[in-house]
N, C-alpha and C positions, 0 to 999 in steps of 0.2 A: 467254810466261809461259804456265802450265797453264790449260785452264781445261775444265770440268765441264757435264756436262750439254744435254740439247734444249732448247730454248726452246719452250713450247706457247704459245695464246693466253691470255692476262691474265697472264705471266710477264715478272718485269720486266725493263729493260732489263739487257746485260749486266751484270752488276754487278763491279767491283775488290774485292776482299775478303780481310780478314786476318783470321786464328787464329792463336791466340798459346798456344804448351806450353811445358812445361819441358826439352825439346830439340830441336836442329833436328830436322826429319824431311824425308823424299823423298816422304811420301804421307801424307793424315790420315784415319781411322778412326772413325766415330761408334761403333762398339762402345766403345770406350773412355769415354766419355762416365760424369761420374762420378768420374774421377780427377784432377780438375783442380781447378778453383774451386769452390767448392760455393754456387752461384747460388739463389737463390727460390724456380724453380720447382722443386727437388727434392723439396717436402715433398709438392706437388701431384702427381707423379711415382710418390713410392711408396705413394700410396692404393692399397687395394686394387682390383683391376677395373681398373687402367687398364691399357690396349693396350699390351703391349710393343713395340711399334715407336717409342713414344712414347719409352721408354726409350734409345732408342737415337739420336744428333743430337749436331750439332757446331754451335759458333758461332761467326760471323763479326763483324769491325766493319767500317762499310762508310762511306769518306770522303766528307763530304755537303760538302764545300768548307770544311772547320775543320783537319782532321788528323784523325787516330786518338787517343783518350787511353783507351788500355785500363785496364781496370779493376787496380785491386791483386792480387795473386795469380794472374794466369789466366797466368802462367809471361812467361820473358820473351823468346823466340826467336819473331820473328814470321814466317808463313807467308801466302803470297801466291796467290789463283786467282782466275781468270774465273770467276762463277755464271752461266749461262745459263738455269736453270728454274727459278725461286722466284717464288713467287706475289706479286704486289704489287696490294692490293684497289685501290689508285687504277687502277688497268689497266681493271677490270671495275664502278667504284663498289661495292665492295664485296657482289655477287653472292651469290660462294663463303659468305661469311661470314654473309649477312642472315638472321636469326632464332636465330643460335646465341652465345650469351652464354657458356655453359663452354667456356673455351680449348682443354682438351684433346677436344672436340667440332669446334672448330674446326681444330686442328691433325690429326686425323685428316680432316675434311673434306678440308685441302691434299692430303692421301697417295691420298685416295682418288680425289680428282680428276688423277693423274698428276705433281704438281710433288714436285720435289726436297726443297723446305722453303717458307718465305714470307719475307720484308720486311717489317721496321718501319721505315719511315722517317724520321729526326728522333726517333729513341728516346733517352731518356737527355739527355746533354748534346750538344747538336750535332753528334751521330752517327747513321748508322743501323745495324740491326744486320739479320744474316741467320743463321738457322737449318733447317740439313738435318733433315731429317727421316727417321726407321726408318735401313735399313742404308745407309750409305755408304762409299765407298774413295775417294777423290780423290788425282790427284796433287797435289803442292804445293811452290811454290819458298822454299826459305829465303832471306828479306832482311834478315835481322840481329836483330839483341838491341833490342828494346825501342826507343824511338824513335828509332831509328837506321835504322829500317826506314820509315817515313814520311815524308813532308815534310811540313812546315808551312807555309801561306800566313804572311809576315810581315804584324803589325801594320801598319793602314795611319798612317802620321804624320803629323802638320798640319808645315806647312813652318816655323813656329818655335818652335825644339826647347824653348824657354823654357816651353812650355804643360806638358812632362814633368818640370820641378824643382820641386820643394817647396823654398820661400823658408819660410826661417825668422818666423814671427811674423806671416804676412800680409805682409811685403813683397811688392814685384814686381820683374821687372827695371828 
């Protein structure tokens, strides 16, 4: 599996990351940010005076044990790679971001510290998100379409399957 980045202090452990796009690719480029799903940060990044490096980015989902649930509109093709040099605030107690409230300033601090991007664990619906910031061209492995690409853990079922049956009018077995 392709890997990207050289780890540094306070980098996340190697992340198994998934990026979705409209077609299969052998590589991913941050220069195409904005051509896919219009995320909420687009307004923030289009403000005057925003460092142009912040407009070059790649988003990844990270499985934290409950599978990947991509947003609708991100594309059907899953690409997988290992990210090695993304900042994880848990590794240094948030020291890099301490005293910085503005998200653009936080992202610039990540770039200036030499990281390729940052990791946001437990972001959204029980999955992590990794964001590469600045100009990046990464190898990637196309692993399939949508949910075919990610294994889901089956739910833990009780020994008595009757617990999962709805009986009419409150009757029980």
